[in-house]
Structures are given as structure tokens and as C-alpha cells.
N, CA, C and O of each residue as an XYZ file, in Angstrom:
304
protein
N       0.852     -1.185      0.000
C       0.000      0.000      0.000
C       0.891      1.239      0.000
O       1.861      1.320      0.754
N       0.553      2.186     -0.842
C       1.364      3.400     -0.850
C       0.900      4.375      0.216
O      -0.203      4.257      0.751
N       1.758      5.338      0.516
C       1.376      6.320      1.525
C       0.764      7.544      0.843
O       0.818      7.679     -0.380
N       0.185      8.427      1.645
C      -0.530      9.582      1.088
C       0.409     10.537      0.357
O       0.007     11.151     -0.632
N       1.637     10.673      0.817
C       2.587     11.564      0.148
C       2.877     11.073     -1.274
O       2.886     11.869     -2.213
N       3.111      9.777     -1.433
C       3.350      9.221     -2.767
C       2.105      9.301     -3.639
O       2.197      9.575     -4.835
N       0.954      9.065     -3.048
C      -0.296      9.140     -3.795
C      -0.519     10.546     -4.323
O      -0.890     10.718     -5.484
N      -0.298     11.558     -3.487
C      -0.493     12.943     -3.908
C       0.546     13.386     -4.930
O       0.260     14.262     -5.746
N       1.732     12.811     -4.909
C       2.790     13.173     -5.853
C       2.560     12.540     -7.227
O       3.127     12.994     -8.220
N       1.742     11.511     -7.288
C       1.486     10.810     -8.540
C       0.555     11.584     -9.453
O       0.004     12.617     -9.074
N       0.391     11.073    -10.649
C      -0.450     11.751    -11.632
C      -1.932     11.410    -11.478
O      -2.786     12.120    -12.007
N      -2.244     10.327    -10.757
C      -3.647      9.944    -10.600
C      -3.831      9.167     -9.303
O      -3.004      8.329     -8.942
N      -4.896      9.449     -8.628
C      -5.304      8.717     -7.438
C      -6.764      9.012     -7.199
O      -7.288     10.010     -7.693
N      -7.419      8.166     -6.457
C      -8.831      8.393     -6.170
C      -8.994      8.932     -4.752
O      -8.102      8.792     -3.914
N     -10.122      9.537     -4.503
C     -10.417     10.038     -3.171
C     -10.451      8.885     -2.167
O      -9.966      9.024     -1.044
N     -11.016      7.763     -2.565
C     -11.059      6.619     -1.642
C      -9.651      6.095     -1.347
O      -9.389      5.644     -0.232
N      -8.739      6.145     -2.327
C      -7.342      5.759     -2.079
C      -6.715      6.678     -1.035
O      -6.011      6.217     -0.137
N      -6.973      7.975     -1.156
C      -6.397      8.935     -0.225
C      -6.969      8.747      1.184
O      -6.228      8.808      2.165
N      -8.272      8.519      1.287
C      -8.883      8.266      2.597
C      -8.269      7.019      3.222
O      -7.962      7.014      4.414
N      -8.086      5.958      2.430
C      -7.511      4.713      2.939
C      -6.075      4.938      3.431
O      -5.691      4.421      4.479
N      -5.291      5.703      2.681
C      -3.916      6.013      3.111
C      -3.923      6.777      4.429
O      -3.174      6.444      5.348
N      -4.764      7.795      4.521
C      -4.836      8.572      5.760
C      -5.324      7.707      6.920
O      -4.855      7.866      8.047
N      -6.251      6.802      6.659
C      -6.754      5.917      7.718
C      -5.643      5.015      8.241
O      -5.606      4.704      9.432
N      -4.745      4.596      7.367
C      -3.628      3.756      7.805
C      -2.572      4.571      8.551
O      -1.958      4.083      9.500
N      -2.368      5.813      8.116
C      -1.309      6.652      8.688
C      -1.728      7.386      9.965
O      -0.925      7.565     10.881
N      -2.977      7.803     10.013
C      -3.457      8.601     11.149
C      -4.929      8.298     11.413
O      -5.775      9.168     11.206
N      -5.252      7.106     11.857
C      -6.648      6.665     11.986
C      -7.511      7.502     12.912
O      -8.711      7.627     12.669
N      -6.950      8.076     13.957
C      -7.759      8.815     14.938
C      -7.876     10.305     14.623
O      -8.586     11.023     15.327
N      -7.194     10.784     13.579
C      -7.271     12.212     13.232
C      -8.634     12.528     12.621
O      -9.184     11.726     11.866
N      -9.171     13.692     12.950
C     -10.474     14.105     12.431
C     -10.389     14.293     10.916
O      -9.515     14.998     10.411
N     -11.311     13.652     10.205
C     -11.362     13.717      8.753
C     -12.527     14.556      8.249
O     -12.446     15.169      7.185
N     -13.610     14.582      9.017
C     -14.834     15.223      8.575
C     -15.532     15.855      9.767
O     -15.677     15.236     10.820
N     -15.964     17.101      9.585
C     -16.706     17.801     10.629
C     -18.030     18.265     10.017
O     -18.041     18.922      8.976
N     -19.124     17.927     10.658
C     -20.458     18.314     10.207
C     -21.260     18.762     11.428
O     -20.838     18.537     12.562
N     -22.405     19.389     11.205
C     -23.199     19.850     12.342
C     -23.577     18.740     13.337
O     -23.768     19.003     14.524
N     -23.681     17.509     12.846
C     -24.086     16.420     13.746
C     -22.909     15.661     14.353
O     -23.122     14.661     15.038
N     -21.685     16.102     14.124
C     -20.543     15.442     14.754
C     -19.311     15.396     13.879
O     -19.226     16.078     12.858
N     -18.356     14.580     14.297
C     -17.080     14.435     13.610
C     -16.833     12.965     13.306
O     -17.334     12.080     14.000
N     -16.052     12.718     12.257
C     -15.607     11.368     11.939
C     -14.094     11.383     11.831
O     -13.516     12.308     11.260
N     -13.448     10.356     12.382
C     -12.012     10.228     12.170
C     -11.791      9.435     10.874
O     -12.737      8.912     10.287
N     -10.535      9.355     10.444
C     -10.236      8.675      9.182
C     -10.592      7.195      9.224
O     -10.984      6.629      8.204
N     -10.463      6.560     10.384
C     -10.831      5.143     10.511
C     -12.318      4.954     10.201
O     -12.691      4.069      9.430
N     -13.160      5.789     10.807
C     -14.611      5.686     10.599
C     -14.991      6.064      9.167
O     -15.855      5.428      8.564
N     -14.346      7.101      8.625
C     -14.645      7.514      7.252
C     -14.267      6.414      6.275
O     -15.022      6.138      5.342
N     -13.115      5.780      6.467
C     -12.693      4.686      5.597
C     -13.704      3.542      5.649
O     -14.010      2.933      4.623
N     -14.215      3.253      6.833
C     -15.219      2.202      6.980
C     -16.508      2.556      6.222
O     -17.104      1.700      5.569
N     -16.927      3.812      6.316
C     -18.133      4.242      5.596
C     -17.931      4.199      4.085
O     -18.848      3.834      3.349
N     -16.745      4.567      3.618
C     -16.438      4.494      2.187
C     -16.524      3.040      1.716
O     -17.086      2.763      0.657
N     -15.969      2.111      2.501
C     -16.054      0.692      2.150
C     -17.502      0.213      2.094
O     -17.878     -0.538      1.195
N     -18.309      0.648      3.053
C     -19.720      0.266      3.082
C     -20.458      0.782      1.849
O     -21.236      0.054      1.232
N     -20.209      2.043      1.496
C     -20.850      2.626      0.313
C     -20.393      1.915     -0.957
O     -21.207      1.627     -1.835
N     -19.092      1.631     -1.058
C     -18.561      0.938     -2.236
C     -19.176     -0.459     -2.375
O     -19.523     -0.881     -3.479
N     -19.307     -1.165     -1.266
C     -19.903     -2.502     -1.301
C     -21.360     -2.439     -1.764
O     -21.809     -3.295     -2.526
N     -22.087     -1.434     -1.309
C     -23.488     -1.288     -1.726
C     -23.572     -0.981     -3.221
O     -24.438     -1.510     -3.918
N     -22.682     -0.136     -3.706
C     -22.678      0.177     -5.143
C     -22.346     -1.066     -5.966
O     -22.980     -1.319     -6.990
N     -21.364     -1.833     -5.528
C     -21.015     -3.071     -6.233
C     -22.176     -4.051     -6.217
O     -22.470     -4.687     -7.230
N     -22.834     -4.176     -5.075
C     -23.992     -5.064     -4.953
C     -25.088     -4.676     -5.944
O     -25.801     -5.530     -6.471
N     -25.207     -3.361     -6.187
C     -26.238     -2.861     -7.091
C     -25.803     -2.848     -8.555
O     -26.535     -2.365     -9.419
N     -24.608     -3.380     -8.834
C     -24.186     -3.543    -10.217
C     -23.255     -2.470    -10.763
O     -22.912     -2.507    -11.945
N     -22.846     -1.533     -9.954
C     -21.918     -0.504    -10.417
C     -20.535     -1.137    -10.578
O     -20.073     -1.864     -9.699
N     -19.886     -0.859    -11.696
C     -18.561     -1.412    -11.982
C     -17.587     -0.270    -12.247
O     -18.011      0.845    -12.550
N     -16.276     -0.537    -12.135
C     -15.289      0.509    -12.421
C     -15.545      1.144    -13.790
O     -15.775      0.449    -14.779
N     -15.501      2.456    -13.824
C     -15.773      3.210    -15.050
C     -17.170      3.799    -15.087
O     -17.412      4.762    -15.815
N     -18.103      3.235    -14.311
C     -19.444      3.811    -14.218
C     -19.366      5.146    -13.491
O     -18.482      5.364    -12.663
N     -20.284      6.017    -13.803
C     -20.367      7.303    -13.104
C     -21.503      7.237    -12.092
O     -22.570      6.684    -12.357
N     -21.244      7.814    -10.936
C     -22.232      7.812     -9.854
C     -22.354      9.232     -9.328
O     -21.351      9.842     -8.957
N     -23.566      9.764     -9.289
C     -23.804     11.093     -8.715
C     -23.969     10.949     -7.208
O     -24.577      9.993     -6.726
N     -23.425     11.900     -6.480
C     -23.538     11.888     -5.040
C     -24.292     13.130     -4.603
O     -23.871     14.250     -4.890
N     -25.396     12.936     -3.914
C     -26.195     14.037     -3.405
C     -26.427     13.762     -1.933
O     -26.879     12.677     -1.569
N     -26.130     14.713     -1.098
C     -26.328     14.494      0.322
C     -26.420     15.799      1.091
O     -26.017     16.857      0.607
N     -26.944     15.705      2.261
C     -27.060     16.844      3.151
C     -25.745     17.030      3.903
O     -24.855     16.184      3.823
N     -25.628     18.119      4.621
C     -24.457     18.371      5.447
C     -24.607     17.570      6.732
O     -25.152     18.048      7.727
N     -24.107     16.336      6.683
C     -24.281     15.406      7.786
C     -23.247     14.302      7.667
O     -22.878     13.929      6.554
N     -22.779     13.779      8.765
C     -21.846     12.664      8.705
C     -22.522     11.412      8.147
O     -21.845     10.552      7.582
N     -23.837     11.294      8.294
C     -24.556     10.149      7.768
C     -24.535     10.105      6.242
O     -24.578      9.026      5.651
N     -24.471     11.253      5.613
C     -24.427     11.299      4.154
C     -23.007     11.254      3.664
O     -22.769     11.283      2.456
């Protein structure tokens, strides 16, 4: 697994790759702040995995485009 510094220096990386790197490097650091609370990188990485699994279950494959619409909330 590469680290976040190498990922950012590269020509391409995904947001989920960066979250995963940060979760490995600094799991307890705050990643997201919303009116209903905060999430650390460990929790955010877990939520990203959950969302990705649901998308895969529903037939989304690499290369598909997915729109994201959500409220200002850690739940979204």
C-alpha cells in the first residue's frame, strides 16, 4: 500500500485511495466535521467501504459514473 505523500505526488489517485492512506497513517485524526458530529479517518474509511460494497452489490462497476447528493451530515 502506498502512503498519502506518494499518492499525492502521482499523476492519478482516487479520493477513496487517499482516505484509505490517511486511515492507515493517522486513523484517529479528524477527517470530517459536520453539524451532527465528527468522523475520524478510521470511521470515514469504513463508511467508504460500506458505500462501495453497496454500489457493487447494485451492479456498479469501475468506469461507471455515480452522482452523489447528500445533506451536510456525517450520515451522508
